[in-house]
N, C-alpha and C positions, 0 to 999 in steps of 0.2 A: 600501629599499622601503617600510618602515613609515612613515618620515618623509615620503616622497612621498605615501603614502596620506593621512596626516594633513593634508598641505598641500592635497591635492585636496578633502578634505572641507571644510576651512576656506574655500577659495575658492568651493566650491559654495554653502555657507551664506551667505558674504558676498555672492555674486552674487544670491542669492535675496532677501537683505535689501535690497540696493541697488535691485533692480527693484521691490521692494514699496514702498520709500519714494518712488521717482520715478515709477512708472508705474501703480500700482493705482488703480482708481476710488474715488470717495468712499464708496461703500457699504462697502468694506473698512475705510476709516478709521472709519466709524461702528461697526464691529463689533469693532475691536481692543480689547486689554485691557491694563491695567496690573497690577503685582504686588499681591498681598495684597488682593484684592477679596472680596466676599461670594460664597457658593456659586452654582452655575450655574442658569440657566433657559435652555433652548435651543429656543425656538420663536417664530417671528414671531407666531403666533396668540395667544400669551399676553401680548403687550405691553399690550393694553388691560386685562388683569386685574391685572397686577402693580401694587402701590402703592409699591414701594421703588425709588427712582431708582438705587441701586447694583445692584439685581438686573437692571435694564434693561441694564446694561453686560455682562451675561453671557448675553445672548440667543443669541449665536452662538459662544460660547466654552465652555471648561471652566475654571472658577475655583472653588477649594475653600478652606474654612477649616480642615478637619481631614482626616486626621491632621496634615498639614503645610499651611501656607498657600502656595498656588501658583496660578499662572494660565498657561494656554496661550493665546497670542495667535494668532488665526485670520486667515488671508489668503484672501479669496475667499468665495463663498456657495454653491458647488456641493456635490454629494455627496462629491467628492474635493477637498480644499483643503489649502493650506499651513499649517504651524504653526510658531510660535516658542516657545522656552522648554522647560520640562519637566525642568530640572536645577538643583540648587543651585549656588552659587558654586563656582568652581574647575574647572568642566567645560569652560570656553570657551563659544563660541556654540553654542546648541542649536536644533534645528529638525527638521522632517520633514513627514509627511503625515498627514492625518486622513480617514478614510472614515466617513460619517455617513448615517443613514437619513433625517435631517431630518423632514419631516412625513408620511412614507409610512405610519407606523403611528400611529393616534390615541393621544395621551397617552403615547407611549413614544418615546424617542430613543435609538438605538443608535449607538455611536461606537467606532472603533478607531484608536488613535494609534501611529505608528511613528516613533521619534525617534532621532537620533544627534547627538553634539556634535563640535566641532572637535578634541577630544582623544579621540575615538572611544569615549566612553561611550555606552551604548545603553539604550533603554527602549521598552517596548511595553505598551499598555493596551487592555483590552476593557471597555466601559462600557455600562450600561443606566440611563437617567435617566427618572424619572416626574415631569413638571412639576406635575401636579395630583393631590393625594391627598385627596379629599373636599372640597378647597377650593383656590383658586388660590394661597393662602398656604403650602400644605404641599408639600414636595418630598422625593423619595427618590432617592438616588444609590447605585448598586452597581457596583463595578468590580474587576477583577483586574489585577495589574501584574507586569511583569518588568523589573528594572533591573540593569545592570552598571556599576559606578562605580569610579573610582580617586581616592584622597584622600591629602593629606599627613597625617603623624603625627609628633609630636615627643615624645610621652609624656603622662603624666597629672599634672596639678598646675599651680599658678599660677606656679611659678618654674623650670619645666623648661628647661634650656639648649637652644640651637639645635643643639648638637653631635650630638644624637640624631636629627636629621631623617631621616625615611625616608618610605615611602608604602605603602599597602595597597590591595587591591581587595576589593570585595564583590559578591556575586551574590545578589539578593533576589527572592523570589517572594511575593506578598501578595494577600490578598482583603480588601476593605473595603466597608462599607455605612454610610450616614448618612441620618438623617431630620432635616430642619430646617424651620423655620417663620418666615415674616416676621411677627414679633410686632406691630410697628408699622411706620410708614413708614421709620424709620431703625434699628430694632432687630430683630436676627435671632438666633435661638437654635436649637440642635440637639444631637443625640446621635449617637454613632458607635461602631463596633467594627472592629477590624483583627486579622487573623492573618497574621503575617509570618515567613517562613523565610529565614534569612540564612547564607551561607557566606563567610568571609573568607580571604584568601590574600595572597601576596606581590604588591606593586605592580609596575607595568610600567616605572617610571622607573629607567633604568640608571645615572643619574648619582649616585644616592643608594645607600647600602648597603642590603641587604635587611632587612626589618623584624625577622627572627628573629636578626639579629646582636646586637641590643640588647634585644629583648623576647621574651617567651614566653607562649604560651597556657596553660601549665601552671604550677601553684604551685611556685615555685622558692625556693631559700634566700635569694636577693636579691629580696625581696618587691616592691621598686619596679619590677622588670622584669616582673612579672606583669601581663598584659594580658588581662583576662577576655573570652572570645569569640574570641580570635585562633586561626585555623586550625581552627575547629570550626563545626559547624552549630548555630544557635540557632533556636528556635521560640517566638515571643513573641505572647501574646494581650493586646490592649489595648482598653479601653473607656473612654469619657469623654463629656464634653459641653462646649459652648462658648456664649458670648454675644458678639455683635458689634454695637457701637453706632457708626454711621457718619454723620457730618455734614460730610463733606468736600464741597467745591465747586470744580471746576476748569473751569467753563464759560467763564471769562474769565481768561486769563493763568495765573499760577502757582496751585497748589492753596492753598485757604484752608479754614478750619474745623478739624475734629478727628475723631479716631477712637479708640475704646477696644475692645480685644479681650482676652477672658479665656477660658482653657481649663483644665479639670482632667481627669485621667485616671488609670487604674491599669493596670499591666502585670505579667504573670506569665509565667515561663518554663514551657514544656510539655516533657514528656519526649520526647527525640528519640534513640531507640536508646541507646547508651552515652555519648553526649556529656554534658558538664557542663551542667546545666539549672537550677541554683539561681539564677535571675534573678527579680527582683521589685522594683518600685518604684512609688510614687505620685508624680504629677507635677502641677505647677501652672505656668501661664504667664500673664503680664500684659504687654500691649504697648499703650502709650499714645502718640499722636502729635497734635501741634498745629501749626497753620500760621497765623501771625499776620501780616496785612498791615501794612506800614509806609508810611503816607502814600498808597500807591496799589497797585493789583494787580500792578505791576511789581516790587515789592520785598516779600519775605516772609521772616520768620524761622521756620524749620522746627525743631521740637523733637521728640525721641523719647526715651522711657524704656522699656526692656524688661527683664523679669526672668523667669527660668526656674529652677524648683527641682525637683530629682528626689531623692526621699527613699527610700532602699533599705528594703525590708521585712525587719526582723530582721537576720540576717547575710547576706542575699542580695546579689547583685552586679548591676551594670549593664554590659551589653556595651560595650566601649570605643568602638565606633563610634556608640553611642546616647547617649554623654555630651553634656552641654552644651559649647559651644565658643565661642571668641572669636578674632577675627582675620580679616581679609579685607575685601572690598568692602562687605559687609552689616553686619558686626559688628566695629567698631573698625578703621578704615583706618590704614595705615602698617605693618601686620604681615602676614606671610604667611598664606595661607588656612589655617584650622584650627590656628592657632599654639598655642593653649592649650585643654586639655580638662579638665573636672572635672564633679562632679555638678550644680553650680549655676552660673549666670551672671547678671550684671546689666550693662547697658550704658546709656550716655547719649550722645546725638548731637545736635549743634546745627549747622544750616546757615543761612547768610545768602545768599539767592538774589536775583539781580537780572536782569531781562530787559533785554538790550542790543539786541535786534532782534525786532520783532513783525511777522510777515507777515499773520496773521489773529488772531482772538480767542484761538485755542488754539495756533497754530503759531508757533514763534519760537526764539530762541537765548538762553540764560541763562548767566551766570557765577555761581559760588558759592564760598564759603569755608566750611570746616567744622572742628569740633573734636569728637573722639570720646574716650570713656574707658569703661573697664569692667574687670571682674575675674571670675575663676572661683574656685570653692572647693568643698570637699567630696570625700572619698575614702573609699570603703567597703572597701578591700582589707585594711586592718589598723587596729586600734585601739590597738596597742602599739608598732609600729615607729616610732621617733622621726622618721624622714624623712617618713613618710606622715601622721603626726599633724599635722605642720606644714601639710599641705594642707587640713585640716578647717576651719579658721577663716576668717571674713571679716576681712581685715586691711587697714589703711591702706597697708601696704607692698606690696600686691599689685595696685595699680591699674596698668593699662596704657593709655597715651594716645597719640593721634595728631592731628596738625593738617595741613591742606592745602587744596586747592581744585581747581577744574576748570571744564569747560565742558559744557553740555548742549544738545542739540537736541531740541525737542518737535515731533514730526510731527503727532500728534493728541492728544486728551485722554488717550489710553491707551498711546501708544507713543512712545519717545524713544531717544536714544543719548547716552552719557556717556563722557567722558575725564577722569579725575581722578587726582591724585597725593597720597599721604599720607606724612607724615614722622613717625617714631617714634624711640625710642632704639635701635632695631635697624636703622635705615636708612630708605630711601625705597622705597615700593611704588607702582606705576602700575597702574590698573585701567581696562579698556575694557569697556563693557557696553551691551546694548540695554535700557535701563532709565531711568526718570525718578527714580530714587532712592526713599527711603522716603516 
């Protein structure tokens, strides 16, 4: 019954995708979104005020840079409309419905999103967005969220074997607020704060052993089995800021130009009854992307370098599900999703993209080859255990790499579909996504 339900959800989302690609009017195509854009502006009336071309892409969508970079792709222009996205990799295809006030309230946009993935992950958001705060360049976004997710887990460290593969679920309730400003035409900056309550539990995958067969949320004699935050409630308060410099151009063919994103934040655990609450870390993230045309807009060399560093405060811990991670469609292809976890991560990706069929300036079919590499390091659980001390250092022996290729269909400037395969020392992994890649 559960498998049939998953199949029904998958087919429903797939039918929605297909009908959107084949039958929706061009107004939807103009309002669609790609991943990792600048934060949202959601009103037709503000188009003439905005000076940032990337902000124009978020007129009818929800796209944020903090706390996580995400985009919800909108289908339709009514008060009730379809939505794609809303989940990180590993959830399958995600989508649902959005209810919005649009222009009913001057200078205030209310939205409610109800989302589900083909793997039955669930999410709901209630949002209030103020597009103009004293100036058309200033914006405030406030929202509360509920999410229930299932993810892979192999352990903590850069050399953890696949033998420990299991999965876990999380149920998260959070409240967030951000203020950001279009500093120049291509530069955006902002500050944010988030309060998140998370409970973790056994995953629903019956083909893998339960997570508590190999790992424990309590400090045990075998310290490598300790998984901070497992089977407990955590309450984390995070505050930070970011800058986004975006000079990408995808008005003709493949994306060209570049983008630089930087973010810093600090997180602290709050007391939650008798649960372990000694969590605290400072965090920095840098994500740089470049797109170099080769002879014509039909051939582009795409480059990406991303680093994320999480530095525990004193002897505090980081919940295992909040650690940096590597592996999957977005971060080193050729490995299973969330294959490696640790405090820090660095990745490098290279793609050579070639358009083989162009129907319009933006719609077409591309082929690409890629090479990815990266590593994780850092472990705050012990400074004396010999096994965990090995996780601390950045080491030449801890690089994980994958190569492969695939095919991409670009429907609009902001929406596409990809089929790609990556090969690593652990085998071959195939990924299907509604994405135009990085």
